[in-house]
Kinemage of the C-alpha trace (Angstrom):
@kinemage 1
@onewidth
@group {chain A} dominant
@subgroup {mainchain}
@vectorlist {calphas} color= white
{ca met a 1} P 129.066 115.961 86.561
{ca thr a 2} L 127.017 112.778 86.816
{ca val a 3} L 126.245 111.731 90.387
{ca asp a 4} L 126.420 108.022 91.231
{ca phe a 5} L 123.345 107.561 93.381
{ca asp a 6} L 123.671 103.787 92.973
{ca lys a 7} L 126.810 103.807 95.098
{ca val a 8} L 126.226 101.976 98.377
{ca ile a 9} L 127.933 103.632 101.353
{ca asp a 10} L 128.051 101.724 104.636
{ca arg a 11} L 126.739 104.056 107.360
{ca his a 12} L 127.176 101.639 110.241
{ca his a 13} L 129.495 102.698 113.070
{ca thr a 14} L 129.023 106.406 112.303
{ca tyr a 15} L 126.497 106.918 115.136
{ca ser a 16} L 123.815 107.122 112.446
{ca thr a 17} L 120.329 107.497 113.917
{ca gln a 18} L 118.794 105.474 111.099
{ca trp a 19} L 121.350 102.666 110.931
{ca asp a 20} L 123.142 102.363 114.281
{ca tyr a 21} L 120.109 103.048 116.460
{ca ala a 22} L 117.359 101.225 114.581
{ca lys a 23} L 116.574 99.355 117.809
{ca asp a 24} L 115.202 102.572 119.309
{ca arg a 25} L 112.338 102.509 116.804
{ca phe a 26} L 111.999 98.887 115.838
{ca gly a 27} L 113.222 96.905 118.855
{ca arg a 28} L 116.154 95.316 117.064
{ca asn a 29} L 119.178 96.387 115.039
{ca asp a 30} L 119.349 93.512 112.541
{ca ile a 31} L 116.923 95.128 110.110
{ca leu a 32} L 117.112 97.165 106.924
{ca pro a 33} L 115.819 100.640 107.899
{ca phe a 34} L 113.740 103.045 105.786
{ca ser a 35} L 112.898 105.389 108.618
{ca ile a 36} L 114.574 108.719 109.405
{ca ser a 37} L 114.222 111.318 106.664
{ca asp a 38} L 117.842 111.736 105.724
{ca thr a 39} L 119.242 110.109 102.583
{ca asp a 40} L 121.785 107.351 102.021
{ca phe a 41} L 123.531 109.443 99.361
{ca ala a 42} L 126.874 111.202 99.547
{ca val a 43} L 126.734 114.991 99.683
{ca pro a 44} L 127.599 116.811 96.440
{ca asp a 45} L 131.288 117.037 95.609
{ca gly a 46} L 131.114 120.811 95.951
{ca val a 47} L 129.827 120.541 99.511
{ca gln a 48} L 132.467 117.970 100.456
{ca ala a 49} L 135.190 120.185 98.968
{ca ala a 50} L 133.975 123.247 100.893
{ca leu a 51} L 133.936 121.295 104.154
{ca lys a 52} L 137.408 119.839 103.571
{ca lys a 53} L 138.806 123.270 102.805
{ca arg a 54} L 137.345 124.710 106.014
{ca ile a 55} L 138.570 121.766 108.085
{ca glu a 56} L 142.116 122.450 106.885
{ca his a 57} L 141.960 125.628 108.977
{ca pro a 58} L 142.530 124.244 112.501
{ca ile a 59} L 140.532 126.833 114.459
{ca tyr a 60} L 136.776 126.521 114.943
{ca gly a 61} L 135.991 129.632 116.941
{ca tyr a 62} L 132.779 131.624 117.269
{ca thr a 63} L 131.587 132.427 113.769
{ca arg a 64} L 129.123 134.866 112.188
{ca trp a 65} L 126.361 133.919 109.763
{ca asn a 66} L 125.014 137.429 109.196
{ca his a 67} L 126.845 138.256 105.974
{ca his a 68} L 126.303 138.281 102.210
{ca asp a 69} L 128.039 134.973 101.471
{ca tyr a 70} L 125.498 133.067 103.577
{ca lys a 71} L 122.353 135.087 102.953
{ca gly a 72} L 123.231 135.801 99.328
{ca ala a 73} L 123.469 132.082 98.552
{ca ile a 74} L 119.914 131.611 99.836
{ca lys a 75} L 118.649 134.695 98.025
{ca glu a 76} L 120.152 133.527 94.714
{ca trp a 77} L 118.691 130.030 95.127
{ca tyr a 78} L 115.146 131.383 95.372
{ca leu a 79} L 115.686 133.786 92.497
{ca arg a 80} L 117.244 131.180 90.224
{ca arg a 81} L 114.943 128.276 91.000
{ca his a 82} L 111.661 129.925 92.002
{ca asn a 83} L 111.839 133.371 90.372
{ca ile a 84} L 111.212 135.250 93.593
{ca gln a 85} L 113.180 138.186 94.958
{ca ile a 86} L 114.113 137.767 98.623
{ca asp a 87} L 115.499 140.650 100.669
{ca glu a 88} L 118.677 139.506 102.413
{ca asn a 89} L 117.548 141.465 105.472
{ca asp a 90} L 114.647 139.003 105.818
{ca ile a 91} L 116.961 135.953 106.087
{ca ala a 92} L 118.131 134.606 109.432
{ca tyr a 93} L 120.045 131.540 110.547
{ca ser a 94} L 118.410 129.054 112.896
{ca pro a 95} L 119.780 125.805 114.333
{ca ser a 96} L 116.789 123.862 112.986
{ca val a 97} L 113.458 124.320 111.260
{ca val a 98} L 111.605 122.973 114.299
{ca phe a 99} L 113.450 125.474 116.529
{ca ser a 100} L 112.146 128.269 114.283
{ca ile a 101} L 108.624 126.850 114.274
{ca ser a 102} L 108.603 126.544 118.049
{ca asp a 103} L 109.799 130.113 118.485
{ca phe a 104} L 107.219 131.605 116.122
{ca ile a 105} L 104.447 129.589 117.783
{ca lys a 106} L 105.455 131.108 121.135
{ca met a 107} L 105.788 134.524 119.522
{ca his a 108} L 102.255 134.507 118.095
{ca ser a 109} L 100.247 132.633 120.717
{ca asp a 110} L 99.933 132.178 124.442
{ca glu a 111} L 99.800 128.977 126.463
{ca gly a 112} L 96.370 127.455 126.031
{ca asp a 113} L 95.937 128.905 122.543
{ca ala a 114} L 95.617 126.577 119.560
{ca val a 115} L 97.673 125.747 116.482
{ca ala a 116} L 95.940 124.306 113.422
{ca thr a 117} L 97.655 122.053 110.922
{ca phe a 118} L 96.874 119.428 108.308
{ca ile a 119} L 96.958 115.811 109.402
{ca pro a 120} L 98.557 113.409 108.918
{ca met a 121} L 101.654 115.418 109.730
{ca tyr a 122} L 105.340 115.286 110.574
{ca asp a 123} L 105.572 113.856 114.084
{ca ala a 124} L 107.842 116.626 115.422
{ca phe a 125} L 104.915 119.019 114.972
{ca phe a 126} L 102.905 117.080 117.559
{ca asn a 127} L 105.734 117.426 120.036
{ca thr a 128} L 106.571 121.082 119.541
{ca ile a 129} L 102.901 122.171 119.703
{ca glu a 130} L 102.016 120.157 122.783
{ca ala a 131} L 105.314 120.656 124.643
{ca asn a 132} L 104.767 124.403 124.326
{ca asn a 133} L 101.371 123.979 125.997
{ca arg a 134} L 99.393 124.819 122.881
{ca val a 135} L 96.384 122.883 121.671
{ca leu a 136} L 96.698 121.000 118.401
{ca val a 137} L 93.653 121.348 116.145
{ca pro a 138} L 93.860 118.988 113.158
{ca ile a 139} L 92.426 119.534 109.688
{ca lys a 140} L 92.161 116.336 107.690
{ca leu a 141} L 94.106 116.368 104.421
{ca gly a 142} L 93.164 113.894 101.717
{ca asp a 143} L 95.845 111.600 100.347
{ca val a 144} L 96.899 110.859 96.796
{ca tyr a 145} L 93.841 108.608 96.257
{ca ser a 146} L 91.507 111.546 96.862
{ca asn a 147} L 93.737 113.979 94.959
{ca tyr a 148} L 94.937 115.462 98.263
{ca gln a 149} L 91.548 117.066 98.784
{ca ile a 150} L 91.324 119.951 101.245
{ca asp a 151} L 88.055 120.366 103.118
{ca trp a 152} L 87.832 124.137 102.788
{ca asp a 153} L 84.646 124.419 104.838
{ca met a 154} L 86.296 122.527 107.699
{ca met a 155} L 89.407 124.652 107.401
{ca glu a 156} L 87.418 127.871 107.641
{ca thr a 157} L 85.444 126.522 110.592
{ca val a 158} L 88.687 125.694 112.388
{ca leu a 159} L 90.484 128.959 111.604
{ca ser a 160} L 87.447 131.003 112.666
{ca gln a 161} L 87.758 129.754 116.242
{ca pro a 162} L 89.129 132.552 118.478
{ca lys a 163} L 91.712 130.275 120.109
{ca ile a 164} L 93.400 129.484 116.778
{ca lys a 165} L 96.390 131.807 116.548
{ca val a 166} L 98.729 129.932 114.193
{ca phe a 167} L 98.369 127.747 111.110
{ca leu a 168} L 101.335 125.440 110.526
{ca leu a 169} L 101.847 124.364 106.918
{ca thr a 170} L 104.437 122.003 105.460
{ca asn a 171} L 105.011 122.325 101.715
{ca pro a 172} L 105.688 119.858 100.175
{ca his a 173} L 103.676 117.979 102.739
{ca asn a 174} L 105.251 115.375 104.995
{ca pro a 175} L 104.147 112.566 104.928
{ca thr a 176} L 101.590 112.575 102.087
{ca gly a 177} L 103.873 114.118 99.457
{ca lys a 178} L 101.358 116.781 98.393
{ca val a 179} L 102.758 119.912 96.734
{ca phe a 180} L 100.410 122.854 97.249
{ca thr a 181} L 99.462 124.886 94.175
{ca lys a 182} L 99.584 128.668 94.049
{ca asp a 183} L 95.777 128.770 94.065
{ca glu a 184} L 95.630 126.558 97.167
{ca leu a 185} L 98.258 128.633 98.938
{ca thr a 186} L 96.343 131.794 98.079
{ca lys a 187} L 93.151 130.337 99.505
{ca ile a 188} L 94.949 129.203 102.685
{ca ser a 189} L 96.561 132.637 102.987
{ca asn a 190} L 93.251 134.453 102.526
{ca leu a 191} L 91.605 132.402 105.274
{ca cys a 192} L 94.515 133.168 107.599
{ca tyr a 193} L 94.207 136.876 106.810
{ca lys a 194} L 90.438 136.762 107.328
{ca tyr a 195} L 90.734 135.294 110.823
{ca lys a 196} L 94.033 136.973 111.804
{ca val a 197} L 95.926 133.678 112.000
{ca phe a 198} L 99.718 133.736 111.709
{ca leu a 199} L 101.067 131.411 109.001
{ca ile a 200} L 104.223 129.304 109.428
{ca ser a 201} L 105.384 127.367 106.367
{ca asp a 202} L 107.915 124.531 106.732
{ca asp a 203} L 109.372 124.134 103.230
{ca ile a 204} L 112.314 121.861 103.983
{ca his a 205} L 111.297 119.363 101.249
{ca gln a 206} L 110.942 122.102 98.604
{ca asp a 207} L 113.581 120.716 96.221
{ca ile a 208} L 112.060 117.231 95.857
{ca val a 209} L 109.123 117.858 93.521
{ca tyr a 210} L 108.090 115.720 90.548
{ca gln a 211} L 106.853 117.021 87.209
{ca pro a 212} L 104.421 118.465 86.307
{ca asn a 213} L 104.053 119.734 89.881
{ca lys a 214} L 105.801 122.925 90.910
{ca tyr a 215} L 106.877 124.172 94.316
{ca val a 216} L 105.609 127.657 95.100
{ca pro a 217} L 107.041 129.509 98.120
{ca ile a 218} L 104.326 130.908 100.385
{ca leu a 219} L 106.061 134.280 100.028
{ca lys a 220} L 104.796 134.482 96.455
{ca val a 221} L 101.267 134.928 97.768
{ca arg a 222} L 101.833 136.534 101.163
{ca asn a 223} L 104.347 138.927 102.749
{ca lys a 224} L 102.681 139.760 106.069
{ca asn a 225} L 102.091 137.648 109.179
{ca val a 226} L 104.155 134.833 107.704
{ca val a 227} L 107.497 133.084 108.057
{ca leu a 228} L 109.047 130.512 105.727
{ca cys a 229} L 111.359 128.008 107.426
{ca ser a 230} L 113.674 125.774 105.431
{ca ser a 231} L 117.142 124.267 104.985
{ca gly a 232} L 119.252 122.495 102.412
{ca ser a 233} L 119.790 119.657 104.888
{ca lys a 234} L 117.148 117.229 103.560
{ca thr a 235} L 118.060 117.639 99.907
{ca phe a 236} L 121.831 117.593 100.310
{ca asn a 237} L 121.950 115.186 103.279
{ca thr a 238} L 123.603 117.483 105.815
{ca pro a 239} L 121.254 117.467 108.858
{ca gly a 240} L 124.078 116.293 111.131
{ca leu a 241} L 125.971 119.526 110.423
{ca ile a 242} L 123.134 121.522 112.058
{ca gly a 243} L 121.618 124.576 110.497
{ca ser a 244} L 118.547 125.996 108.824
{ca tyr a 245} L 117.284 129.401 107.846
{ca leu a 246} L 114.088 131.382 107.882
{ca ile a 247} L 112.725 134.145 105.695
{ca cys a 248} L 110.608 136.641 107.638
{ca pro a 249} L 109.393 139.813 105.871
{ca asp a 250} L 108.043 141.461 109.050
{ca val a 251} L 110.776 143.505 110.728
{ca asn a 252} L 109.192 143.258 114.189
{ca asp a 253} L 108.929 139.484 114.017
{ca tyr a 254} L 112.453 139.286 112.637
{ca asp a 255} L 113.843 141.432 115.439
{ca gln a 256} L 111.987 139.376 118.054
{ca phe a 257} L 113.391 136.157 116.601
{ca met a 258} L 116.904 137.609 116.809
{ca ile a 259} L 116.339 138.430 120.482
{ca asp a 260} L 115.082 134.904 121.120
{ca leu a 261} L 117.973 133.375 119.186
{ca lys a 262} L 120.815 135.446 120.609
{ca gln a 263} L 119.700 136.801 123.975
{ca lys a 264} L 117.298 134.147 125.252
{ca asn a 265} L 119.047 131.089 123.818
{ca ala a 266} L 122.627 132.365 123.457
{ca leu a 267} L 122.887 131.120 119.860
{ca ser a 268} L 124.944 133.999 118.516
{ca ser a 269} L 127.434 131.749 116.743
{ca val a 270} L 126.610 129.617 113.745
{ca ser a 271} L 127.427 125.918 113.310
{ca ile a 272} L 130.506 126.497 111.159
{ca leu a 273} L 130.242 123.429 108.959
{ca gly a 274} L 126.479 123.818 108.732
{ca met a 275} L 126.966 127.306 107.326
{ca tyr a 276} L 129.656 126.275 104.860
{ca ser a 277} L 127.587 123.334 103.655
{ca gln a 278} L 124.516 125.543 103.134
{ca ile a 279} L 126.486 128.072 101.074
{ca ala a 280} L 128.047 125.359 98.928
{ca ala a 281} L 124.859 123.306 98.546
{ca tyr a 282} L 122.896 126.177 97.050
{ca lys a 283} L 125.235 126.140 94.062
{ca glu a 284} L 124.451 122.502 93.264
{ca asp a 285} L 121.495 122.709 90.887
{ca ser a 286} L 122.659 119.713 88.845
{ca tyr a 287} L 122.801 117.522 91.951
{ca val a 288} L 119.175 118.370 92.724
{ca glu a 289} L 117.971 117.609 89.202
{ca gln a 290} L 119.719 114.239 89.220
{ca leu a 291} L 118.526 113.443 92.747
{ca val a 292} L 114.889 114.137 91.895
{ca ala a 293} L 115.106 112.016 88.741
{ca tyr a 294} L 116.703 109.128 90.640
{ca val a 295} L 114.301 109.161 93.573
{ca tyr a 296} L 111.347 109.371 91.184
{ca gln a 297} L 112.505 106.110 89.598
{ca asn a 298} L 112.643 104.596 93.084
{ca met a 299} L 109.059 105.740 93.609
{ca lys a 300} L 108.023 104.122 90.325
{ca leu a 301} L 109.741 100.907 91.393
{ca val a 302} L 107.729 100.847 94.635
{ca gln a 303} L 104.504 101.478 92.725
{ca tyr a 304} L 105.247 98.742 90.179
{ca phe a 305} L 106.141 96.251 92.908
{ca phe a 306} L 102.929 96.711 94.877
{ca asn a 307} L 100.856 96.640 91.694
{ca glu a 308} L 102.541 93.398 90.711
{ca his a 309} L 102.048 91.904 94.189
{ca phe a 310} L 98.534 93.217 94.711
{ca glu a 311} L 97.769 90.141 96.826
{ca leu a 312} L 99.784 91.724 99.660
{ca gly a 313} L 97.069 94.338 100.095
{ca leu a 314} L 99.524 97.251 99.933
{ca arg a 315} L 98.704 100.133 97.595
{ca phe a 316} L 100.930 102.969 96.473
{ca lys a 317} L 100.502 105.796 94.009
{ca leu a 318} L 103.225 108.234 92.990
{ca pro a 319} L 103.306 111.372 95.170
{ca gln a 320} L 103.809 114.931 93.967
{ca gly a 321} L 106.933 115.473 96.049
{ca thr a 322} L 109.311 114.411 98.872
{ca tyr a 323} L 111.276 111.163 99.013
{ca leu a 324} L 108.783 109.628 101.428
{ca ala a 325} L 106.527 106.866 100.111
{ca trp a 326} L 103.154 107.058 101.913
{ca ile a 327} L 101.872 103.510 101.521
{ca asp a 328} L 98.242 102.444 102.012
{ca cys a 329} L 98.077 99.283 104.140
{ca ser a 330} L 94.350 99.442 104.921
{ca arg a 331} L 93.675 96.284 102.878
{ca val a 332} L 96.380 94.089 104.402
{ca gly a 333} L 94.017 92.594 106.970
{ca leu a 334} L 96.342 93.117 109.932
{ca thr a 335} L 96.328 95.596 112.783
{ca glu a 336} L 99.114 98.133 112.775
{ca asn a 337} L 100.995 96.249 115.493
{ca glu a 338} L 100.541 92.919 113.708
{ca leu a 339} L 101.858 94.431 110.495
{ca gln a 340} L 104.872 95.924 112.257
{ca asn a 341} L 105.591 92.570 113.893
{ca gln a 342} L 105.609 90.843 110.495
{ca leu a 343} L 107.791 93.488 108.889
{ca ile a 344} L 110.318 93.670 111.716
{ca asn a 345} L 110.511 90.119 112.990
{ca val a 346} L 109.830 88.173 109.785
{ca gly a 347} L 110.964 90.471 106.993
{ca his a 348} L 113.656 92.223 109.051
{ca val a 349} L 112.724 95.563 107.508
{ca gly a 350} L 112.046 98.802 109.374
{ca ile a 351} L 109.336 101.090 107.974
{ca met a 352} L 107.690 103.825 110.034
{ca lys a 353} L 104.148 103.086 111.139
{ca gly a 354} L 101.496 105.556 110.078
{ca ser a 355} L 100.187 106.300 113.552
{ca thr a 356} L 103.432 108.198 114.194
{ca tyr a 357} L 102.019 110.787 111.794
{ca gly a 358} L 98.350 110.402 112.651
{ca asp a 359} L 97.094 107.633 110.322
{ca arg a 360} L 97.177 103.966 111.330
{ca ser a 361} L 96.255 102.815 107.822
{ca arg a 362} L 99.547 103.924 106.278
{ca leu a 363} L 103.284 103.253 106.309
{ca arg a 364} L 105.983 105.867 105.644
{ca met a 365} L 108.978 104.522 103.757
{ca asn a 366} L 112.002 106.711 103.023
{ca ile a 367} L 113.242 105.642 99.587
{ca ala a 368} L 116.063 108.211 99.191
{ca cys a 369} L 118.680 105.496 98.893
{ca pro a 370} L 120.461 103.376 96.279
{ca arg a 371} L 118.054 101.291 94.204
{ca glu a 372} L 119.682 98.127 95.507
{ca lys a 373} L 118.441 98.956 98.997
{ca val a 374} L 114.898 99.665 97.753
{ca glu a 375} L 114.812 96.340 95.924
{ca asp a 376} L 116.076 94.527 99.019
{ca gly a 377} L 113.479 96.266 101.177
{ca leu a 378} L 110.625 95.350 98.855
{ca gln a 379} L 111.676 91.688 98.866
{ca arg a 380} L 111.747 91.787 102.660
{ca ile a 381} L 108.197 93.179 102.680
{ca leu a 382} L 107.197 90.325 100.388
{ca thr a 383} L 108.793 87.826 102.776
{ca ala a 384} L 107.057 89.444 105.762
{ca leu a 385} L 103.570 89.332 104.273
{ca lys a 386} L 103.684 86.051 102.385
């Protein structure tokens, strides 16, 4: 079935973080937002049907996730799409990827220890590392203009420090859009083994990868001292239903996570609709293929626009993955605050400033939306900077 990603759906008055609460990030609500990393697309028909069917049953009591229907759907997804065998006993439900990351950081480090990660990085990583009283140690990751270069000498220097207990990876990388190759993952894994550093991989953007690049799960190169955290929520636009999963091959770590989940945090019951949506979503291969193709055309539109209007000083090159356009604004000739003022108060467009992720010379624009919205947003940028 062909998906109509051009269909515009009004999200106002749904308590949408991106649309109804734009003022929280941009100081005003009368803007066109390209901020929070959910999409403006309807969920697949199969997901909507599964949710409607469950809603017809009028009882929403405590519900189990630890069964074949849930874990088998995840197992089959990885086998079908990534040719990797996952043991269902390694799969666990979690309310969110960041919850899982936070728990494994606490599991494998003490207060005052350090967590290394590539920067720029997803802003929630800053919060969860620092709020858990761990020290963030950044490793600079090159962007698309430097072919996403990794400084391997710097990485080894960082990981060799005794206080570094955890390396936090996100693959594909948010916000740069880098998709790590198997060789790169192997090299990262080997350094973590060498210095006894636990490896956490956030793979929530795994489905949005552009040819000829290929997503490789970290579990293809490593099955010890590692956890993969992910969810269908980004791809299928279900983050409001709550739910993620993790794949942890180490039985001791798995058992400890279950204690933390159920005993310490009393999260024995699953989010019912989150579980049903995850099961249904991982049958929707066609939706993913069409989504990736559509968003890639949006990316090409952004690239063409900034090439055509080079006088604006904005540069953009197609990423390897994600639906997040990481835009170079270093040549605009404005400070970050001046640029934001022009975008928000002149162009009436809301785009996340790069310093949120650790780089003041960039903007992060979520273009997982109907093309009409992208075109409108680009014209607003033109208005703001001309």
